[in-house]
C-alpha positions, 0 to 999 in steps of 0.5 A: 437115559439112553432110550430117550436120547435115541427116541429124540434122534429118531423123531428128529429124523422122521420130522426132517423136511422132505423125509416122509415125502421121500419115503412115500416116493420110494415106497411107490417106486418099490411097489412098481418094481415088485409089481413089474418083477418076474415073480411067477408065483405072485398073484398081487402086491398089496399095501402102502408105502414100504409096508407091502405084501406079495400074495402068492399062489401057494403057501409061503412058509417054505419060501420065507425059509428060503429067503432067510436061508439063501438071501439073508432076508427078514420077511414074515407071512401075512396069512398063509399065501402072503409074504410081508415085505417091510424094509426099513425106511432108510433102505439103501438102493443097494439093499433094495436091489439085493431084496428084489434079486432075492425075491426074483430068485425064490418067487421067479422059479419056484420048485414045489416038488419037495413041498 
């Protein structure tokens, strides 16, 4: 069936020589970029690889809504003050830049007056 074929293709990609090492390397770079970005609401960046959480000073529900609405980003919360950022393992450089710009836009100059 189709689902088995898709599973075989995915496993083939994941076990391709150098793929996981590249993911680890890119995940470490993604973390450095998040830690160095001008995100005034950031308290800390936690997690491993591409599975990262950006801990914020205030509740993140309105920020998640803005990221989805204004920047078409699919992010979740990991508690009331943490935004879970979990991009795909095949994230392109262009997509990474767009995500970082979205986070900088929303977390870099947050207006809490309406919340």
